[in-house]
KOLDOLO-421020 format. One record per residue: residue in one letter; x, y, z of N, C-alpha, C in turn. Coordinates in nm, 3 decimals. Layout:
> a_X_Y_Z_X_Y_Z_X_Y_Z;
...
//
This chain:
> x_9.933_8.429_8.446_10.055_8.486_8.460_10.091_8.444_8.279;
> x_10.164_8.501_8.207_10.121_8.503_8.050_10.323_8.455_8.058;
> x_10.327_8.360_7.937_10.456_8.301_7.930_10.614_8.411_7.887;
> x_10.542_8.513_7.797_10.606_8.638_7.788_10.661_8.669_7.878;
> x_10.559_8.680_8.021_10.611_8.784_8.123_10.694_8.701_8.215;
> x_10.774_8.592_8.204_10.844_8.482_8.273_10.923_8.561_8.282;
> x_11.035_8.559_8.185_11.186_8.596_8.140_11.157_8.753_8.179;
> x_11.128_8.837_8.159_11.101_8.970_8.245_11.139_8.991_8.401;
> x_11.044_8.888_8.437_10.984_8.898_8.602_11.154_8.822_8.678;
> x_11.182_8.741_8.607_11.270_8.610_8.700_11.430_8.661_8.607;
> x_11.421_8.706_8.515_11.563_8.752_8.434_11.642_8.608_8.445;
> x_11.594_8.487_8.429_11.630_8.371_8.358_11.692_8.291_8.493;
> x_11.608_8.307_8.623_11.609_8.250_8.723_11.576_8.076_8.663;
> x_11.656_7.993_8.682_11.635_7.851_8.694_11.501_7.768_8.755;
> x_11.542_7.637_8.770_11.416_7.581_8.832_11.477_7.586_8.952;
> x_11.578_7.569_9.012_11.658_7.544_9.141_11.643_7.644_9.246;
> x_11.639_7.784_9.137_11.635_7.920_9.241_11.509_7.898_9.247;
> x_11.380_7.856_9.201_11.243_7.868_9.232_11.217_7.783_9.302;
> x_11.290_7.644_9.303_11.259_7.565_9.430_11.341_7.648_9.590;
> x_11.445_7.687_9.597_11.489_7.760_9.705_11.378_7.858_9.701;
> x_11.331_7.941_9.623_11.239_8.070_9.704_11.145_7.970_9.721;
> x_11.061_7.881_9.723_10.957_7.851_9.755_11.005_7.807_9.933;
> x_11.118_7.733_9.923_11.153_7.703_10.076_11.191_7.831_10.126;
> x_11.214_7.920_10.136_11.258_7.995_10.199_11.145_8.110_10.181;
> x_11.025_8.093_10.111_10.898_8.150_10.135_10.794_8.105_10.238;
> x_10.826_7.969_10.261_10.753_7.890_10.355_10.835_7.884_10.528;
> x_10.964_7.997_10.501_11.037_7.980_10.665_11.090_8.065_10.635;
> x_10.977_8.186_10.632_11.068_8.345_10.655_11.077_8.387_10.818;
> x_11.210_8.491_10.853_11.212_8.501_10.945_11.074_8.599_10.990;
> x_11.101_8.645_11.153_11.028_8.678_11.192_11.037_8.889_11.126;
> x_11.107_8.918_11.084_11.141_9.050_11.053_11.093_9.028_10.910;
> x_11.118_8.914_10.817_11.051_8.910_10.675_10.869_8.878_10.687;
> x_10.809_8.827_10.813_10.690_8.838_10.814_10.645_8.909_10.895;
> x_10.706_9.022_10.945_10.649_9.157_10.944_10.659_9.241_10.863;
> x_10.774_9.253_10.742_10.687_9.364_10.683_10.623_9.288_10.550;
> x_10.634_9.185_10.515_10.521_9.101_10.413_10.391_9.113_10.490;
> x_10.343_9.152_10.611_10.262_9.183_10.627_10.194_9.345_10.640;
> x_10.286_9.413_10.603_10.280_9.541_10.546_10.294_9.597_10.389;
> x_10.330_9.477_10.326_10.342_9.466_10.140_10.278_9.363_10.083;
> x_10.180_9.293_10.117_10.129_9.194_10.101_9.981_9.239_10.004;
> x_9.896_9.195_9.965_9.777_9.203_9.947_9.774_9.342_9.852;
> x_9.863_9.402_9.818_9.876_9.554_9.741_9.828_9.649_9.826;
> x_9.871_9.638_9.945_9.896_9.761_10.032_9.905_9.919_10.028;
> x_9.999_9.915_9.958_10.076_9.992_9.914_10.022_10.056_9.743;
> x_9.979_9.979_9.680_9.910_10.031_9.547_9.980_9.966_9.468;
> x_10.082_9.882_9.508_10.139_9.814_9.401_10.147_9.647_9.474;
> x_10.192_9.588_9.354_10.210_9.413_9.398_10.369_9.376_9.442;
> x_10.407_9.361_9.524_10.515_9.272_9.598_10.502_9.139_9.566;
> x_10.611_9.066_9.578_10.629_8.931_9.542_10.745_8.840_9.671;
> x_10.728_8.792_9.744_10.812_8.735_9.871_10.894_8.671_9.840;
> x_11.014_8.615_9.878_11.117_8.569_9.802_11.116_8.516_9.656;
> x_11.087_8.585_9.598_11.105_8.615_9.391_11.273_8.583_9.380;
> x_11.279_8.497_9.264_11.364_8.442_9.228_11.412_8.516_9.100;
> x_11.567_8.545_9.132_11.602_8.671_8.999_11.736_8.605_8.969;
> x_11.767_8.565_8.834_11.879_8.548_8.784_11.935_8.410_8.873;
> x_12.016_8.396_8.899_12.078_8.355_9.056_12.024_8.318_9.212;
> x_11.950_8.438_9.192_11.943_8.492_9.366_11.798_8.468_9.383;
> x_11.747_8.452_9.511_11.597_8.488_9.536_11.631_8.580_9.682;
> x_11.544_8.721_9.639_11.579_8.792_9.713_11.423_8.854_9.775;
> x_11.430_8.891_9.910_11.345_8.886_9.996_11.225_8.928_9.959;
> x_11.213_9.066_9.916_11.075_9.113_9.847_11.068_9.185_9.702;
> x_11.026_9.175_9.617_11.037_9.248_9.493_10.884_9.299_9.369;
> x_10.899_9.455_9.342_10.805_9.484_9.334_10.829_9.502_9.170;
> x_10.779_9.455_9.058_10.829_9.447_8.945_10.782_9.601_8.883;
> x_10.707_9.637_8.918_10.602_9.765_8.855_10.751_9.863_8.860;
> x_10.787_9.891_9.012_10.923_9.968_8.999_11.059_9.915_8.999;
> x_11.096_9.808_8.969_11.173_9.720_8.981_11.254_9.738_9.080;
> x_11.191_9.726_9.192_11.241_9.720_9.348_11.289_9.607_9.431;
> x_11.385_9.605_9.493_11.407_9.503_9.572_11.423_9.558_9.678;
> x_11.373_9.471_9.790_11.395_9.497_9.945_11.465_9.379_9.984;
> x_11.587_9.391_10.067_11.621_9.342_10.150_11.627_9.330_10.323;
> x_11.607_9.212_10.388_11.621_9.216_10.516_11.761_9.174_10.561;
> x_11.858_9.236_10.635_12.008_9.192_10.664_11.934_9.171_10.791;
> x_11.969_9.048_10.836_11.983_8.960_10.968_12.129_8.969_11.003;
> x_12.150_8.906_11.125_12.272_8.881_11.186_12.387_8.843_11.085;
> x_12.335_8.737_11.055_12.467_8.671_10.928_12.535_8.766_10.823;
> x_12.443_8.908_10.832_12.483_8.985_10.671_12.588_9.027_10.759;
> x_12.598_9.059_10.888_12.736_9.117_10.937_12.893_9.057_10.881;
> x_12.853_8.904_10.867_12.963_8.887_10.762_12.972_8.822_10.654;
> x_12.926_8.892_10.590_12.898_8.873_10.449_12.883_8.991_10.358;
> x_12.937_9.127_10.406_12.909_9.238_10.358_12.969_9.236_10.206;
> x_13.094_9.150_10.163_13.144_9.182_10.047_13.102_9.114_9.981;
> x_13.008_9.040_9.969_12.910_8.892_9.949_12.772_8.984_9.866;
> x_12.720_9.087_9.980_12.580_9.157_9.983_12.619_9.230_9.847;
> x_12.774_9.277_9.917_12.773_9.444_9.819_12.817_9.378_9.623;
> x_12.829_9.262_9.606_12.861_9.217_9.495_12.723_9.145_9.430;
> x_12.596_9.092_9.526_12.503_9.051_9.505_12.470_9.202_9.472;
> x_12.415_9.250_9.492_12.374_9.438_9.442_12.420_9.468_9.315;
> x_12.528_9.460_9.333_12.570_9.534_9.201_12.562_9.433_9.060;
> x_12.539_9.269_9.084_12.485_9.233_8.977_12.349_9.208_8.968;
> x_12.275_9.285_9.093_12.085_9.338_9.054_12.080_9.448_8.990;
> x_12.168_9.543_9.031_12.164_9.644_8.964_12.186_9.660_8.842;
> x_12.304_9.580_8.796_12.336_9.580_8.643_12.231_9.513_8.533;
> x_12.105_9.460_8.610_12.015_9.393_8.547_11.897_9.524_8.560;
> x_11.924_9.643_8.580_11.857_9.708_8.629_11.739_9.769_8.728;
> x_11.786_9.707_8.847_11.706_9.702_8.922_11.767_9.772_9.063;
> x_11.674_9.821_9.122_11.714_9.944_9.250_11.712_9.818_9.358;
> x_11.800_9.848_9.487_11.791_9.766_9.578_11.752_9.819_9.697;
> x_11.707_9.790_9.811_11.692_9.892_9.900_11.725_9.805_10.090;
> x_11.804_9.840_10.150_11.808_9.718_10.274_11.759_9.776_10.394;
> x_11.729_9.673_10.460_11.696_9.737_10.605_11.729_9.611_10.675;
> x_11.782_9.683_10.817_11.812_9.529_10.928_11.707_9.476_10.991;
> x_11.719_9.372_11.082_11.600_9.318_11.157_11.588_9.424_11.233;
> x_11.649_9.518_11.279_11.635_9.598_11.417_11.518_9.644_11.389;
> x_11.571_9.722_11.215_11.529_9.826_11.210_11.364_9.812_11.163;
> x_11.315_9.670_11.095_11.210_9.647_11.117_11.138_9.605_11.219;
> x_11.193_9.551_11.367_11.086_9.519_11.491_11.138_9.623_11.532;
> x_11.223_9.798_11.537_11.205_9.835_11.609_11.121_9.974_11.527;
> x_11.103_9.981_11.413_11.075_10.148_11.339_10.974_10.065_11.243;
> x_10.875_9.992_11.226_10.845_9.953_11.086_10.790_10.084_10.997;
> x_10.713_10.147_11.052_10.652_10.296_11.021_10.772_10.364_10.926;
> x_10.903_10.371_11.002_11.014_10.446_10.892_11.036_10.383_10.799;
> x_11.053_10.219_10.804_11.064_10.130_10.719_10.981_10.195_10.625;
> x_10.876_10.196_10.654_10.729_10.213_10.566_10.750_10.364_10.451;
> x_10.774_10.435_10.526_10.812_10.551_10.479_10.930_10.581_10.362;
> x_11.050_10.488_10.449_11.161_10.478_10.325_11.124_10.421_10.202;
> x_11.050_10.287_10.193_11.002_10.190_10.085_10.897_10.323_10.007;
> x_10.824_10.394_10.061_10.717_10.494_9.983_10.810_10.545_9.902;
> x_10.941_10.616_9.911_10.984_10.697_9.862_11.045_10.651_9.711;
> x_11.022_10.501_9.730_11.039_10.442_9.609_10.904_10.396_9.500;
> x_10.813_10.452_9.582_10.688_10.407_9.472_10.634_10.525_9.463;
> x_10.625_10.614_9.326_10.516_10.675_9.268_10.405_10.687_9.198;
> x_10.352_10.741_9.315_10.152_10.688_9.262_10.169_10.832_9.181;
//
């Protein structure tokens, strides 16, 4: 990757955010692993990155081509709705689209999740 691409893809993420992303990538949840098995290796015709640093955040999955972020919400997100809303607002301020799914959606109906993701990817 060329140095000129770095700021645009990472939106000024600092070294610490990159370290956090690596740790999260090495310790993905079961729901993240399931979705990643469907997103990786350009299976949808575009590249997704897992646990991608953006500004001060690490997002679960990111497609730079469509500036699309996919977040998977586990149980902890039930208690941090306000934080999540603020985080989404900050990411949208950067011109990014954020879609969210719950662990339950991933586990119970991955096909529906994939159909929903495809609505944001225009071939």
